[in-house]
N, C-alpha and C positions, 0 to 999 in steps of 0.2 A: 936676214936670218930670223926665222920664226922662233919665239921663245919655247924652251922645253918645259912642259908642264907635267910634273909627276902626279899620278893618280894612284891612291892606295888601293890595294886589292884585299881579297879575303880567301880563306881556304874553303873548298867544297869537295864533295865526293865525286869521283869518276865511276864508271861502270865496274872498274877493276879493283878499286880500293876505297879506303876511307880518308877523306880530307887530303887528297893527293893532287889537287888541282888549285892553282891560283886563279881566282875568278874576278870578273869585273863586267858589269852590264854595259852593253854597247852604247847606250845614250850618253854616258859620261864621256867616252872617247869622242863621239860625234859632236858633242857640245863644245868640247875644247877645240876640236878642228874647226868648227863653224865660227868660233870666237877668234880664230887666227893663230892658235898655238899648235905645237906639235906634241901630242900626248905620249907619255912614257909610263908604262905600267910599273909600279914599284913592287917588287917581290917581297914576301916575308922571309924570315930566316936569316937576314943579313946581320953580321955582327956590327958593333958600333963603328969600327974603322971603315968597313965597307959602306955602311949607311952614311957616314960622314963624307966619304968620297962622292957618293951619289948625290947627296944634298948639295955639295959644292958645285956640281955640274948642272943642276936643275935651276930654272929661273922662277918657278912658281909651283904651287901644289893645289890639288883638289883632294880633300879628305872625304872619302865616299861613305855612303850609308852601309848598313849591315847589322850584325848582331850586337848584343849588349856588351858593355864594358864589364870586366870581372868585378863582381860586387866587393871582393876583398880590397880592391883599389879604391873603392868608393866609401869604405868603412860603413857599409850598410848590410843588412841581412838579405840574402838572396830571396827574391819574390818568385812564386810559382810561374809567373808569366815571363820571367827573364830567360834568355836563350842565347845560343851562339857564342859562348865565351871563347876567347882566343888570347891568351896572355901574351903571346908573341906579337900579335897584331897590336894589342894595347901598347906594348913597349915601343914598337916602331913608330906608331902614330903620336904618342905622347912626346917622344923624343923629337920628332920632326917639327911638331908644332912649337915646342919650346925653343928650338933653334931658330925657326922662322920668325918668331916674335922677337927674339933677342937680336937677330941680324937683319930685321926689316925685309924679309923675303915675302912676297905676296902669296896669300893662300885663301881658298874658299872652302869652308866646312859645310857639308850637306848632311842633314839629319844626324846620324851617329857622329859624323865629323864635327858638327857643332857641339855635341855633348862632350866629345873628346877634347875639343878646344877649351871648353869651360873647365873640365877636370884638370887638364894640363896646367892651367893658369891659377888653380886653387879654388875653383867653384864646386858646387854640389848639385846632385841630380835627384829627382824623384825616381824610385825604382819602378813605379807603375802609376801612371796618371789616374786611371779609372778608380783605383782603390785608395789613393793617397792624397787626393785633392778634393775640395768641396765642389759639388755641382759641375763636374767637368763635361765638356763636349766630348763627342767621340773623336779620337785622333788616330786610332789604329784601323785605317781603311785598308786592311790586308788580312788574309787573302780574300779573294772573291770580288774585288773591285778593280776597275781599270786603274793603272798607275797614274793616269792623268785626270782622275776624278777630282773635281774641285770641291773640297770638303767644307771650307769655311773661309771667311775673310781674315786678314790680319791688318791691324792698325800700325802704321809706320811712323816712327818719330821724325820730327822735323830736323833739318840741318845735319843729316847723317849721310854716310856713304850710301847706305841702302836707299834712302829717300831720293838721293841724286840719281841713282840708277833706275829705280822703279818709276819715279816721276809723278807719283800720286799718293795720297795719304792712306788709301785702302787698296789692298791687293787680294784677289781670290787665289787660294793656294790648294794644292793637294796635301795629303796628310797620311804618312805611313809609319807612324811611331807610337810606342806605348810608354816611352820614357820622355823626360824633358828636364830642362834646367830648373832647379829649385832655388838656388842662390847663385847669382852671377859672380864670377871670379873678381877679385880686387883689380881695379884698373880696366875692367871690361864694361862697356856701355850696353844696356838693353835697348834695342832699337826697333823691336816689333813685338806685339802681343796678339794672341787670339782673343775672341770675345769672352772666354772664361778666365782670362788672365794669364794663361800659359805663355811663357816666353818663347817667341818664335824666331828671334834673330838677335845676334850680339855682334859687336865689333870692338876692335882695339883702337881707341882714338890716337891720332898722331902717327899711326903705322901707315906704310905705303898702301897696303890693302890686306886687312885681316878681318874677314867677315864670315860669319856662320849663319846659315838659315836652316830652320827646322824642317822645311818642306823640301821637295825634290824638283828643282828647276830643270834638271836634265830631261824630265818627262813632259815639260811644258814649253818646248822650243818653238811651238807655233806662235808664241807670244813674245813680242819684241823686248818687253821688260825682263823676261826670264833669260832670253838670249844675252841681254845686256850684262847679266851677272858674270858670265864667262868672258864676254868681250872686254869688260873692265878689268877682270883678273889678268887677262893676257896683256892688255895695255900697260898695266902696272908692272908686269913681269918684263915687258920689253925695255 
């Protein structure tokens, strides 16, 4: 039996209405399938009892990218560049991550998913990298760039889950974000950084598989180390 891997979704507009579709980019689904898992799209709007039932049946999770977390949850003032707030999505994802950490269920956070992971566990974010950090690189290669555009290298810490998967100290990654982790949550290890010091990956030590990467490996599946992130998630979920 292949493990069931839940992937979080977002709300988007259809031709007929506003925010009346649950969306998920196909590469997330294909990456989980290629890694050996069965993808399950997690709808929004579930109450806590329904969410708990779904959590119990899933073997692992991918927390997908998307819009920004509600600044009220972050205790920061909204920045003009912030967008895509959805308090229900925040609720669903924060809850699932806390359950997954507490109950040792494997999960992979991607871009926004890494930021949600950090916030769920008590960490803080930059509202906007370009205006709130000294001498930043460009990290927001969207729109107008291919999603697999390699933006910059990341330096990966030794003796980490991420280093074991990537297999080398430096990896070239894509970059589609304007926010990032400012302070890592208690009990969370920083395991990769960009050349400007921005945190690019975190993990929970001692957990079966609790890893967040700031880049988008689902768009880099032509590279074995990026496929490995999904394969190792599925392996842990098995």
